[in-house]
N, C-alpha and C positions, 0 to 999 in steps of 0.2 A: 614528523613535523613538530610534535610537542617537545621532543627532546631538543631539536635544532633551535627552535625559537623560544624555548624556556617558558611555555605556557603552563599555568596551574590547571588543576582538574576543573575548577569552576570556569576558567577561560575556555577550556576545551568544550565544556557543556554549552557555553554561550555561542561558540563557533558552530557547533552541531545544530543547536536550536535556531540560530539566525536564519538558516535556509528556509525554515517554515514560516518565518514572519512574512516573507514574500509569497510563499505558497498559499497562505490563508486568504490573501486578498484576491488572487486571480481564480480560485476555485469557483466562487459564486459567479464571477463575471464570465469565466470560460463556459460554465454550464448554460448560462443565458444565451451567449453568442452561438454556442454549438446547436442549441435548440432552434434558434432563429435562422442561422446561416449554414448549418451543417458542420458536423464534427471534423471533417477532413481538413479544411483550411485552418481552423482554430488549432487543432493538434499539430499540424505541420509547422506553423510559425512559432508555436510554443517550444517545440523540440529544437528548432533552429536557434532560437534565442538562448535556451539554456545550454546548448552545445557550445555556442560561441563563448558564453560566460565561463564554461568549464575550461576551455582552452586557455583563457587569459587569467585563470585563478592563480597560478604560480607567481605571475608578475605582481598581483595585488598582495599575495602573501609576503613577498619580500619588501613591499612598500609600507607595510605597517599593519598592526592588529586590526584597527578599525576599518581600514580599506579592505581587508579580507572579509570582515563582517559585511561590508557593503556588497561585495561581489557575491557572497553567499545569499544575501537577500534577493539580489537580481536573478540569480539562478532559480530561486524559489518562485519568483514571479513568472518565469518562463514555464516551470514544471507544474505549477498549480492547475493549469488547464487540462492536464493529461486525463485524469479519471473522468471528470464530467464530459469531456469530448468523446471519449470512446464509449461511455454509457449512452450518449446521444446517438452514436452510430449503432450500438446494439439495438436500441429501441426501434430503429428504422430498417434494420437489416435482418435481425434474427427472429425466426418464428418462435412463438411463446414457449412451445414444448422443448425447444433446444436452447433456451436462453441461459439456464444455470450452467450447463456444461460448456457453452460457448464462452461465458464470462470466466469460468474456472480455467478453461484452456488458455485464454489470453492472459489472465492473471498469473498463470504458471510461468509466464515469461519473466515476471519479477523474480521468482525463485531461481529460474535459470540465470537471470542477470546477476543475482546475488552470488550464486556459485561461481559464475565466470568472473565477476568483479573481485571477489575475495581471493580466488586462486591467481588470476592474472595480476592483481595488485601486488600480492606477495612476491611473485616471480619478477615483475618489473622492478620493484624496489630492491630486491636482492641483487639483480644483475645490472640494473641501470640507475634509476633515480625515482623519487616520488613525483618529481615534476612531470616525467614522461607519462605517468598514470593519467594526469589531467589532459595532457596533449592528445594522447591516443583515444581516450574515452570520448572526449569532445569531438574528435574527428569522426568517430563512428556515427554520432548523431547527425553530423552534417551530411555524411554519405547517405544515411537513411532518409533524410529529407528529400533528396532528389528522386529516389525510388518511389517514395510515398506519393509525391506530387504527380508522378507519371502513371502510376498503376491503380490508384485508389479513387473511389467515387463516394460522394457524401450520401447520395440516395440511389436506391436500386434502379429506378427508371432512367438515371443518367448514364448507366453503364451499357455501352453498346455491345458488349460481349455476353450479357446475361441472356439465358434462354427464356422463352415465353412461359414455360411451365414453372421455372424457378421464380420469375418475377410475379406470377400469379399467386404462388404459394406465399411469398413474402408479403404481398399486399393483403392477403386474406388473414394471415396469422401473426405478423409482426405487431407488437403492442402499439406503436405509433405510426401513422401513415401520412402525417403532415407536419409542417413546422408549427411550433407553439406560438401563441399570440401574447397572452398576458397571464401572469401567475398570481393567484389570490394570496398575497403575502400574509394578510391578517389571519385568514383561515389556516394558512400553513403553520404559523407560529403558535397556534392554539390546538393543533391536531395531535392527539395523543399517539396514534400509530406512527406519525412522522417523527415526533419527539423521541419515541422509542428507538427509531433508527439513528437519530442524532446522538443519543446517549450511548448506544451500542458502538457507534462509530468512534466516539471520543474514547471509550474504554479500550476498544480494540487498538486504536492508534497509539494509546499510551504504551501498551506492551510492545506492539510491532515496531514502533520507531525507537523505543529504548534499545531493542535488540539489534535493529538495523545499525544504529549508531555505536552501540557498545559491545556487541558480541566479540569482535576481534580483541578488544581491550580486556574483556572478561577472560578470554582464553589465555592471554599473555600476562595477566596480572599475577602477582605473587600468591602463593598458596596461603600465606599468612593472612591475607585480606579476604580469602574466600574464592580467589581466582584459581585458574588451573595451572599457572606457571609454565605455560608452553612457549617455547621460543618462536618468534615470528617466522624465522627462516627454516623451521623444521618441517618435515613431512607430517608430523602429528598435528601441527597447526592447520594444515590444509585439510586433513581428515576431519578435524573438529568442526570446521566451518562448512565442509563439503557435504558430509553425510546427512546432517539435519536438513540442509537445503534441498538435497535430492529427495528426501522423504517429503518435504513440503511440496515439491512439484508433483510427485505421484499422488499424494493425498488430495491436492487440489483437483486434479483430473478425476480421481475416484469420487470425491465428494460431489462435484458437479454432475457427473453421470448418475450417481445414486439418487440425487434429489429429483432430476428430470424423470428418472425411471419410476419413482414413486408417484409423481404427478400424473404421468401417462397411464398408470394403473388405477387411477381414480382416487388416490389419497388426497384429502383436502390440502389446498396450497398452504394454508396457514399452519396446518399440522406439520407439513414438511419443513416450512420456514422455522417454526419454533423448535422442532426436534433437532434439526441441523445446528441451529444457533446454540441451543442448550448444550449439546454434546461438545461443540467447538469451544465455547467459553468456559464451562465448568470443568471439562476434561483438561484443557490447557492450564487452568488455574491450579488444579490439583497437582499436575506435574511440576509446575514452577515452584509450588510450595514445598514439594518433596526434594527438589534439587539441593536446597540449603543443608539437608541432613546427610548428603552423600560425601564420601571421602575418596571414592574410587572414580577415576576418570571415565572408565567404561560405563559405570552407572549413570554418570552425568550425561554422556553422549546419548545413551538410551533414552533418558528422560527428555532431553532436548528433541530427539527424534519423535517421541510420542507426543510431545507438545505440538510439534508441527503436523503430526498426523491428525490430531483433534482439530487443529485450526483449519486444515484442509476439508475435513468433514463439514465444518461450519460454513463452507462456501455457499451453501444453499440457504443461508439465513439472512441476516440484515443487509449483506452486501448486494443482494439482488432484489430486495424488497421494494425499491423505489418505483420500478415500472409497474408493480402491482397497484400502487396507490395513485399514480398519475402518469400513464404511459407517454403522452406527448410532452410531459414536463420532466422526463427522466433525467436529462442533463442538468436542468436547473435544480431539481430535488437533490440529485447527487452533489451538485456544487455547493448548495446551501448546507446540507448535512456535513459534507466534507470540510467546508470552511470552518464550521463550528468544531468539528472533530479534530481539525488540524491544530487547534489550540493546544491539544494534548501533545502533538508533535513538537510544538514550540517549547512547552514548559517541562516535558518529561526529560529530555537530555540535560537541561539546565539543573533541574532538581537532582537528577542522577549524579551529575558532576559535583554538586554541593554535598550530597550525602557521602560520596566517595572521599571527598576532600576532608570532611569533618569526622566521619565515622570509620572510614577505611574498611568498610564491610560490604561485600556483595550480597549477603543474606537479606538485608533490608530492601535491596533493589528487587529481588525475586519475590519477597513477601508482599511488597507494595503492588507489584504487577499482578500478583495472584488476587489480591483484594479488589483491585480495579476491575478485573475480569468478572469476578463474582457479581459486582454491582451492575455491570453492563448486561450480563446474562440474565439476571433477575428482572431488570427493568424491561428488557425485550420480551421475556416470557410473559409478563403481566399485561403489557399494553400493545403488543404488535398486532397488525391486521394485514390481510391480503385483499380486503375489499377496496374497490376504487374510491378514493377520497376526493380527487380533483378532476373535474371534467374539462 
């Protein structure tokens, strides 16, 4: 698309970042609505909206640069409710001792989606067109909507198929057992453990969304700029994006299971949270820093895989800490932290595009991501808590 429409690197960064302008606004709203009315309906209509906007993206792309920006913002508005909605569902459905691995398991769907998306996109573009990518991916979301509406329930006691024993277990052990009423905003914004989650979310998102947006471009960029110089239509391209993503899926599942196992064996929750988060942030930061010194593609693939391995181990850290602080406010806490954290998703692709356009170097991108992860990991290590902060 960049080649066809003649976009500069900074324009590509703006297109990628514009999605998150919309995302930021609905994360907080989505969390509040999910806590009040249930995550099922909020998530359902968010997916339906962003799927429709995905289908019509090619029409807007051909209509002009700023109209494409508009549809990207609208897509973000639909998708922003995703994480707070399903965290509201976790808090009401998942027993405490199963929470980390349940979240890791569902979050692994993002990595599966990344694998599927990268591979399917490359194949569709090679044999058909880039427009078909948007049509087909949007159609998948619309199909999902109908199955979700028919099969899923917002609260366990609404499900006619649930057994008495399972319902009793969930009611006894799930962090939240009722809809939330009001959130103490002033206390929230001055609470150090919550702010530690916010900063960790921001720093994680900076790196995560930089690579979600730019990994294919890094793989195909010329070697002279620090890229790998791999052709989009080659099998090597698929391997380069496939293998690290598969490692991400496996490590997420392993990290979630490991965290829950330690908690079940009596290790303090805050020790598990901080240990997992520290390994995830500092391990990934070290790997990203070392990538810039590699000249061999195999070494780069290995370091990308190990980066994802550490990130997966970090699944038991900041990403599941919200329900520790305020169980019945989980969706809202996630939405507020996510909204602030998504500022990173807005500016990181834009800054990455500007750096590539002006410096033509991938080394600075990796080094910046590494530094941001160190800041996030250090802040969480110093100020995080697993004690309930909000009743």
